[in-house]
N, C-alpha and C positions, 0 to 999 in steps of 0.2 A: 353500377346502380347505387344510388344513395341509400344509406342504411335505413333511414326513416321510411323511404318508399318501399324498401324490401320488407320491412316489418309490417307495413300497412297492407301490402299485396298478400303476404302470407296470412294475415289476419282475415282479410276479405275472403280468400279462397277457402280457408278452414271453416269460416262462418257460413258461407253459402252452402258448402257440402253438408255441414251439420244441420242447417235449417231445412234442407231439401229432403232429408231422409223421411219417408212417409210415416214412420212410427212417431215422428215428432208432431205431426199435424193432422194426418188422416183420421186418427181416432177422435179428434175434436169435431171433425165434420160428421162422423158417424153418430157420436153422442148428441150433437146438435140436432140432427134429423130425428133421432128416436125421441128426444125430449121436446121436439117441436119448438126449438128456439128459433127466433128470427136471425137474420144475418148479423144484425148489430150485436145481439146477445152472444152469438157464437164468436164473433171477432173480439168482443170484450173478454170472454173466457180465454181465448187464445192469447190475448195480451197478458192477462194475469198469469197464466201458466208459463208463458214465455219469459216474463220477468222473473218468476220464481226459479226457472231453470238457469237463466243466465247469471242471476245474482250468486247462486251457490258456486258456479264455475268461476266467476270473477273473484270471489272471496278467497277461494283456494288458490286461484291463479296468482293473486297478489302476494300471497304467502310464498309461493314457489318463486315468484319474481324477486322478492326481497332476498331470498336465499341466493338466487342467481346473481343479484347485484352485489351482495357481500363477497361472493366468490370472485366476481370480476375485479374487485379491488385488490384481491390477494393472489388469485390463481388464474392467470391469463390463459393457460393451457386448458383448464377445465371448461371455461366459458366459451372459448373460441374453437375448441376441438371436440370436447366431450358433449357439449350441448347440441351441436348439429348432429353428432353421431347418435345421440339418443333419439332424435326425430327420425333419422334414417333407419335405425334398428327397429323402431316401433312400426314404421312403414313396411319394412320387410316382414315383420310379424303379422301384420294385417294381410299382406299378400299371401302368406302361408295359410292363415286362417281361411281366407277366401278360397284358396285352392283346395284345402282339406274339406271344406263344406261342400264345394261343388262336386268333388270326387265321390264322397260318400253320402251326399244328399242329406246333410244335417239341417233340420229346420232352423230358420232364421230366429235368433233369440233376442235381438236388440229391441226391446219394447219398454217404453217408459210408462205406458198407460194400459191397464187391464180393462178394456172396454166391456167385455161380457160381464165381468164382476160388478162393474158400476151400474150397468143397465139392469141386470137381474135383481139387484138389491133395491131397485126403485128408490134411490136416494133423492132427497130434495136438491134443488139447484145449488144451494149454499154448500151442502155436503159434497156434491159432485165437484164443484169448483175447488173446495178444500182438498179433496182426495187427489184431484188432478195436480194441484199446485205442490202438494207434498211429494207426489210421485216424481214430478219433474225436478223438484228441489234436491231430492236425494239421488238424482241421476246426472251428476255434472259431466261435462264434456272433457274427457281425459286428453284428447288431442290438443285442445286449446290450452289446457292447464300446463302441459309440457312445453308448449310454445312460449309461454311466459318466461321460461328459463332462458330461452334464446333472446327474447325481446329485452330482457333486463340488462343485456350488455350495453344498451345505451341509456340505462338508468330509468328514472321515473317516467321519462317521456315514452320509452318503449312500453312500459307497463300500462300507461294511460292509453296509448294507441290501440293496443290489443283489447283492453277493457271496453273502450267506447265503440270500436269497430265491431267487436263480437256482440255487444249489447244491441246496437242499432240494426246490424245486418241480420242477426238471428231472429229477432222479434219481427222485423219488417218482412223477412222472408216467410216466416210461419204464417203471418197474417195475410200476405198476398196469396199464398198457396191455399189457405182455408177459404179465402174470398172466391178464388177461381173455382175451386172444387164445389163450394156451396152454390155457385151459379150454374153448376152443371158441366163445367169445362173440366171433366175428370177422366176423359178417355185417353189421355196421354199415358205412355208406358211408365207406370210407377213400379212395376215388379222388378225391373232392372235395378233401380235405385234402392229398393227395399232389400233385395237379396244380394246385392253387390256393394253394400255399404263399406265393407272392409276393403275391398279393392279400390274404390274411389278414395277413401280416406288414406289408404296406403300410398297411392299415387301423389296426393297432395302433400303428405308428410315427406316423401322422398324429394319432391320439388323444393319445398321450403328448407329442408335440411341441407340439400346440395347448394342452394342459393346462399345459405349462411356461411358456407365454407369460403365463398369467393367475395364476401363483403367485408371490408375493413371498417372497424368501428373506432 
């Protein structure tokens, strides 16, 4: 498999999984209904919060990518062995966390948006959008940030592929899910995705990590 294609596929998989987690978009639907926003307003807020969320991840990711790129120039072993191992280890950690949560029934904690707090305080629309944007900005995606380290092995092209793919897929995915949910098509099973986020992310990280071992850059 071509290195560029591998980086692109990994970016798409991580972005789709990340955008699909209900806590990234379902609260926006709930707030939109409570505040009586129309679909256009809800989608606009989704876009704003999605941009805020992806920008913080991309900024940190570029820094991580630059570090990875510098290491590529000097330490072949670090970027070709250690980088994929980091993804695999993180994937195994997520597997363990999912197993632990399922065994002792720990409540799911991955939440970017405190819906009840926003609703109870009866904030204005501008205040709500600002609060949502800040909450998402300060909750960057760790999985994607780590993937930058691997993508940087092909230089700025790899960093650009991850950044553009993550930005487009995440925001598009969030807006599509908000659109369908707002239209009433929300009877699909979201509990599995919400409560097994770690399991799904772990699987994807293992896949992209293993792929990185077999790709020559």
